[in-house]
N, CA, C and O atoms as CSV, one atom per row, in Angstrom:
chain,resi,resn,atom,element,x,y,z
A,1,MET,N,N,97.954,115.365,84.682
A,1,MET,CA,C,97.804,114.066,84.069
A,1,MET,C,C,97.954,112.966,85.115
A,1,MET,O,O,97.154,112.031,85.155
A,2,GLU,N,N,98.990,113.076,85.971
A,2,GLU,CA,C,99.189,112.062,86.992
A,2,GLU,C,C,98.003,112.014,87.941
A,2,GLU,O,O,97.596,110.937,88.378
A,3,GLU,N,N,97.449,113.171,88.260
A,3,GLU,CA,C,96.302,113.221,89.158
A,3,GLU,C,C,95.099,112.522,88.527
A,3,GLU,O,O,94.352,111.832,89.220
A,4,GLU,N,N,94.908,112.695,87.223
A,4,GLU,CA,C,93.819,112.010,86.524
A,4,GLU,C,C,94.016,110.504,86.575
A,4,GLU,O,O,93.058,109.755,86.767
A,5,ASN,N,N,95.267,110.055,86.403
A,5,ASN,CA,C,95.565,108.629,86.498
A,5,ASN,C,C,95.259,108.102,87.882
A,5,ASN,O,O,94.717,107.007,88.027
A,6,ASP,N,N,95.611,108.890,88.925
A,6,ASP,CA,C,95.303,108.487,90.297
A,6,ASP,C,C,93.815,108.256,90.457
A,6,ASP,O,O,93.386,107.235,90.996
A,7,ILE,N,N,93.031,109.215,89.983
A,7,ILE,CA,C,91.578,109.129,90.125
A,7,ILE,C,C,91.040,107.935,89.346
A,7,ILE,O,O,90.168,107.217,89.835
A,8,SER,N,N,91.550,107.719,88.143
A,8,SER,CA,C,91.087,106.597,87.331
A,8,SER,C,C,91.395,105.261,87.993
A,8,SER,O,O,90.530,104.388,88.071
A,9,ILE,N,N,92.617,105.101,88.465
A,9,ILE,CA,C,92.991,103.844,89.117
A,9,ILE,C,C,92.171,103.650,90.386
A,9,ILE,O,O,91.660,102.560,90.638
A,10,LEU,N,N,92.048,104.690,91.170
A,10,LEU,CA,C,91.279,104.572,92.413
A,10,LEU,C,C,89.809,104.287,92.137
A,10,LEU,O,O,89.176,103.522,92.865
A,11,ASN,N,N,89.267,104.894,91.094
A,11,ASN,CA,C,87.875,104.618,90.724
A,11,ASN,C,C,87.695,103.167,90.298
A,11,ASN,O,O,86.702,102.531,90.654
A,12,LEU,N,N,88.648,102.645,89.541
A,12,LEU,CA,C,88.570,101.245,89.121
A,12,LEU,C,C,88.668,100.302,90.318
A,12,LEU,O,O,87.971,99.289,90.379
A,13,ILE,N,N,89.526,100.640,91.253
A,13,ILE,CA,C,89.639,99.826,92.473
A,13,ILE,C,C,88.307,99.834,93.209
A,13,ILE,O,O,87.816,98.788,93.635
A,14,GLU,N,N,87.730,101.013,93.353
A,14,GLU,CA,C,86.448,101.155,94.053
A,14,GLU,C,C,85.339,100.358,93.362
A,14,GLU,O,O,84.554,99.677,94.021
A,15,LYS,N,N,85.280,100.449,92.035
A,15,LYS,CA,C,84.251,99.722,91.283
A,15,LYS,C,C,84.395,98.216,91.458
A,15,LYS,O,O,83.402,97.505,91.615
A,16,ASN,N,N,85.637,97.731,91.430
A,16,ASN,CA,C,85.850,96.296,91.582
A,16,ASN,C,C,85.560,95.822,93.001
A,16,ASN,O,O,85.109,94.693,93.196
A,17,ILE,N,N,85.811,96.659,93.980
A,17,ILE,CA,C,85.453,96.312,95.357
A,17,ILE,C,C,83.937,96.213,95.481
A,17,ILE,O,O,83.427,95.322,96.160
A,18,SER,N,N,83.220,97.115,94.834
A,18,SER,CA,C,81.753,97.047,94.839
A,18,SER,C,C,81.267,95.753,94.188
A,18,SER,O,O,80.305,95.138,94.650
A,19,LYS,N,N,81.939,95.348,93.113
A,19,LYS,CA,C,81.578,94.096,92.447
A,19,LYS,C,C,81.830,92.898,93.356
A,19,LYS,O,O,81.050,91.946,93.365
A,20,ILE,N,N,82.916,92.947,94.118
A,20,ILE,CA,C,83.213,91.865,95.068
A,20,ILE,C,C,82.086,91.758,96.093
A,20,ILE,O,O,81.602,90.666,96.392
A,21,LYS,N,N,81.679,92.905,96.624
A,21,LYS,CA,C,80.623,92.925,97.640
A,21,LYS,C,C,79.297,92.424,97.089
A,21,LYS,O,O,78.547,91.746,97.791
A,22,ALA,N,N,79.006,92.758,95.828
A,22,ALA,CA,C,77.710,92.425,95.235
A,22,ALA,C,C,77.642,90.991,94.702
A,22,ALA,O,O,76.555,90.425,94.583
A,23,SER,N,N,78.774,90.418,94.389
A,23,SER,CA,C,78.791,89.102,93.749
A,23,SER,C,C,78.554,87.971,94.754
A,23,SER,O,O,78.998,88.026,95.900
A,24,HIS,N,N,77.841,86.951,94.285
A,24,HIS,CA,C,77.617,85.755,95.094
A,24,HIS,C,C,78.392,84.570,94.524
A,24,HIS,O,O,78.360,83.471,95.077
A,25,ASN,N,N,79.083,84.806,93.420
A,25,ASN,CA,C,79.837,83.756,92.749
A,25,ASN,C,C,81.304,83.819,93.204
A,25,ASN,O,O,81.990,84.807,92.943
A,26,PRO,N,N,81.782,82.772,93.879
A,26,PRO,CA,C,83.164,82.785,94.375
A,26,PRO,C,C,84.219,82.954,93.279
A,26,PRO,O,O,85.251,83.583,93.511
A,27,LEU,N,N,83.970,82.401,92.088
A,27,LEU,CA,C,84.936,82.556,90.997
A,27,LEU,C,C,85.014,83.999,90.522
A,27,LEU,O,O,86.099,84.509,90.241
A,28,LYS,N,N,83.860,84.657,90.434
A,28,LYS,CA,C,83.856,86.070,90.036
A,28,LYS,C,C,84.532,86.924,91.109
A,28,LYS,O,O,85.288,87.845,90.798
A,29,LYS,N,N,84.251,86.607,92.374
A,29,LYS,CA,C,84.890,87.360,93.460
A,29,LYS,C,C,86.408,87.242,93.364
A,29,LYS,O,O,87.126,88.232,93.504
A,30,ALA,N,N,86.891,86.020,93.122
A,30,ALA,CA,C,88.331,85.796,93.005
A,30,ALA,C,C,88.905,86.599,91.837
A,30,ALA,O,O,90.003,87.148,91.931
A,31,SER,N,N,88.162,86.660,90.750
A,31,SER,CA,C,88.603,87.414,89.579
A,31,SER,C,C,88.677,88.914,89.894
A,31,SER,O,O,89.642,89.584,89.529
A,32,TYR,N,N,87.662,89.424,90.566
A,32,TYR,CA,C,87.648,90.845,90.930
A,32,TYR,C,C,88.779,91.168,91.913
A,32,TYR,O,O,89.392,92.233,91.837
A,33,ILE,N,N,89.044,90.247,92.824
A,33,ILE,CA,C,90.137,90.451,93.785
A,33,ILE,C,C,91.471,90.522,93.048
A,33,ILE,O,O,92.317,91.358,93.366
A,34,ALA,N,N,91.658,89.647,92.067
A,34,ALA,CA,C,92.898,89.668,91.280
A,34,ALA,C,C,93.055,91.001,90.543
A,34,ALA,O,O,94.157,91.541,90.447
A,35,VAL,N,N,91.951,91.518,90.029
A,35,VAL,CA,C,91.992,92.811,89.333
A,35,VAL,C,C,92.368,93.918,90.315
A,35,VAL,O,O,93.187,94.780,89.995
A,36,VAL,N,N,91.778,93.900,91.500
A,36,VAL,CA,C,92.084,94.910,92.513
A,36,VAL,C,C,93.566,94.843,92.892
A,36,VAL,O,O,94.218,95.875,93.048
A,37,GLU,N,N,94.093,93.629,93.039
A,37,GLU,CA,C,95.512,93.479,93.369
A,37,GLU,C,C,96.395,94.097,92.287
A,37,GLU,O,O,97.359,94.797,92.599
A,38,LYS,N,N,96.075,93.846,91.027
A,38,LYS,CA,C,96.868,94.411,89.916
A,38,LYS,C,C,96.752,95.933,89.880
A,38,LYS,O,O,97.735,96.631,89.633
A,39,LEU,N,N,95.556,96.435,90.124
A,39,LEU,CA,C,95.361,97.885,90.142
A,39,LEU,C,C,96.153,98.529,91.287
A,39,LEU,O,O,96.720,99.609,91.127
A,40,CYS,N,N,96.184,97.863,92.426
A,40,CYS,CA,C,96.967,98.377,93.565
A,40,CYS,C,C,98.449,98.393,93.227
A,40,CYS,O,O,99.157,99.339,93.572
A,41,GLU,N,N,98.917,97.356,92.556
A,41,GLU,CA,C,100.323,97.315,92.130
A,41,GLU,C,C,100.627,98.462,91.162
A,41,GLU,O,O,101.669,99.109,91.266
A,42,ALA,N,N,99.723,98.705,90.235
A,42,ALA,CA,C,99.918,99.798,89.269
A,42,ALA,C,C,99.939,101.146,89.985
A,42,ALA,O,O,100.748,102.014,89.660
A,43,TYR,N,N,99.055,101.314,90.950
A,43,TYR,CA,C,99.000,102.557,91.711
A,43,TYR,C,C,100.290,102.750,92.516
A,43,TYR,O,O,100.820,103.859,92.587
A,44,GLN,N,N,100.792,101.664,93.123
A,44,GLN,CA,C,102.037,101.733,93.881
A,44,GLN,C,C,103.208,102.117,92.980
A,44,GLN,O,O,104.047,102.930,93.366
A,45,GLU,N,N,103.267,101.538,91.784
A,45,GLU,CA,C,104.333,101.880,90.834
A,45,GLU,C,C,104.257,103.352,90.442
A,45,GLU,O,O,105.281,104.026,90.322
A,46,GLN,N,N,103.046,103.839,90.247
A,46,GLN,CA,C,102.871,105.239,89.881
A,46,GLN,C,C,103.338,106.150,91.019
A,46,GLN,O,O,104.010,107.153,90.779
A,47,LEU,N,N,102.982,105.802,92.251
A,47,LEU,CA,C,103.417,106.602,93.399
A,47,LEU,C,C,104.939,106.585,93.530
A,47,LEU,O,O,105.553,107.614,93.815
A,48,ASN,N,N,105.544,105.418,93.321
A,48,ASN,CA,C,107.001,105.318,93.383
A,48,ASN,C,C,107.654,106.198,92.321
A,48,ASN,O,O,108.646,106.872,92.600
A,49,ALA,N,N,107.110,106.198,91.118
A,49,ALA,CA,C,107.647,107.029,90.038
A,49,ALA,C,C,107.537,108.507,90.397
A,49,ALA,O,O,108.455,109.282,90.129
A,50,GLU,N,N,106.418,108.897,91.001
A,50,GLU,CA,C,106.250,110.290,91.407
A,50,GLU,C,C,107.261,110.665,92.482
A,50,GLU,O,O,107.802,111.771,92.469
A,51,LEU,N,N,107.517,109.755,93.407
A,51,LEU,CA,C,108.490,110.030,94.460
A,51,LEU,C,C,109.892,110.179,93.891
A,51,LEU,O,O,110.651,111.047,94.322
A,52,ILE,N,N,110.234,109.345,92.934
A,52,ILE,CA,C,111.550,109.429,92.287
A,52,ILE,C,C,111.686,110.747,91.548
A,52,ILE,O,O,112.718,111.411,91.650
A,53,ASN,N,N,110.649,111.138,90.800
A,53,ASN,CA,C,110.688,112.410,90.062
A,53,ASN,C,C,110.810,113.598,91.008
A,53,ASN,O,O,111.537,114.550,90.726
A,54,THR,N,N,110.099,113.541,92.129
A,54,THR,CA,C,110.169,114.617,93.114
A,54,THR,C,C,111.568,114.691,93.693
A,54,THR,O,O,112.118,115.778,93.868
A,55,SER,N,N,112.138,113.547,93.987
A,55,SER,CA,C,113.487,113.493,94.551
A,55,SER,C,C,114.507,114.071,93.578
A,55,SER,O,O,115.395,114.817,93.991
A,56,VAL,N,N,114.399,113.744,92.305
A,56,VAL,CA,C,115.321,114.259,91.290
A,56,VAL,C,C,115.163,115.770,91.172
A,56,VAL,O,O,116.158,116.486,91.064
A,57,SER,N,N,113.935,116.261,91.190
A,57,SER,CA,C,113.689,117.702,91.097
A,57,SER,C,C,114.306,118.431,92.284
A,57,SER,O,O,114.904,119.494,92.115
A,58,ASP,N,N,114.168,117.872,93.478
A,58,ASP,CA,C,114.744,118.491,94.676
A,58,ASP,C,C,116.250,118.581,94.570
A,58,ASP,O,O,116.835,119.597,94.944
A,59,LYS,N,N,116.892,117.533,94.063
A,59,LYS,CA,C,118.347,117.536,93.920
A,59,LYS,C,C,118.770,118.598,92.923
A,59,LYS,O,O,119.782,119.271,93.121
A,60,HIS,N,N,118.004,118.755,91.851
A,60,HIS,CA,C,118.315,119.763,90.845
A,60,HIS,C,C,118.260,121.156,91.465
A,60,HIS,O,O,119.126,121.993,91.212
A,61,ILE,N,N,117.257,121.392,92.261
A,61,ILE,CA,C,117.111,122.696,92.907
A,61,ILE,C,C,118.279,122.927,93.859
A,61,ILE,O,O,118.833,124.026,93.891
A,62,LYS,N,N,118.659,121.929,94.623
A,62,LYS,CA,C,119.748,122.081,95.585
A,62,LYS,C,C,121.076,122.353,94.890
A,62,LYS,O,O,121.892,123.120,95.400
A,63,VAL,N,N,121.303,121.741,93.740
A,63,VAL,CA,C,122.551,121.947,93.004
A,63,VAL,C,C,122.641,123.382,92.499
A,63,VAL,O,O,123.734,123.944,92.426
A,64,ASN,N,N,121.522,123.973,92.154
A,64,ASN,CA,C,121.504,125.326,91.609
A,64,ASN,C,C,121.310,126.400,92.679
A,64,ASN,O,O,121.002,127.547,92.355
A,65,THR,N,N,121.486,126.040,93.933
A,65,THR,CA,C,121.283,126.994,95.014
A,65,THR,C,C,122.553,127.109,95.854
A,65,THR,O,O,123.150,126.103,96.238
A,66,ARG,N,N,122.955,128.339,96.131
A,66,ARG,CA,C,124.134,128.560,96.968
A,66,ARG,C,C,123.764,128.302,98.428
A,66,ARG,O,O,122.596,128.114,98.769
A,67,LEU,N,N,124.772,128.298,99.265
A,67,LEU,CA,C,124.554,128.056,100.701
A,67,LEU,C,C,123.665,129.135,101.316
A,67,LEU,O,O,122.924,128.864,102.261
A,68,ASP,N,N,123.735,130.348,100.787
A,68,ASP,CA,C,122.903,131.422,101.348
A,68,ASP,C,C,121.485,131.414,100.779
A,68,ASP,O,O,120.694,132.308,101.078
A,69,GLY,N,N,121.157,130.405,99.958
A,69,GLY,CA,C,119.810,130.244,99.433
A,69,GLY,C,C,119.551,130.932,98.103
A,69,GLY,O,O,118.474,130.785,97.525
A,70,LYS,N,N,120.545,131.691,97.608
A,70,LYS,CA,C,120.364,132.369,96.327
A,70,LYS,C,C,120.655,131.387,95.175
A,70,LYS,O,O,121.506,130.503,95.281
A,71,GLU,N,N,119.931,131.578,94.100
A,71,GLU,CA,C,120.076,130.685,92.950
A,71,GLU,C,C,121.311,131.032,92.130
A,71,GLU,O,O,121.627,132.204,91.929
A,72,ILE,N,N,122.004,130.001,91.660
A,72,ILE,CA,C,123.176,130.173,90.807
A,72,ILE,C,C,122.711,130.152,89.365
A,72,ILE,O,O,121.972,129.254,88.960
A,73,ASN,N,N,123.140,131.137,88.588
A,73,ASN,CA,C,122.732,131.199,87.168
A,73,ASN,C,C,123.702,130.460,86.282
A,73,ASN,O,O,123.514,130.412,85.066
């Protein structure tokens, strides 16, 4: 699911960049740039959430593992 969100956000960023390149209207360009900025912020938040989840998972694994690497039941 997260990977699908990555692709969707990145696709939207790409589409809006194409619109910026194609547009000759400065107001539309500014609008597309604002959308790209918001999409980048959303993507950054998603990446941060994934990093936090990964970090929590790693800590859980470490807590359930003995010094010799065997898992504690």
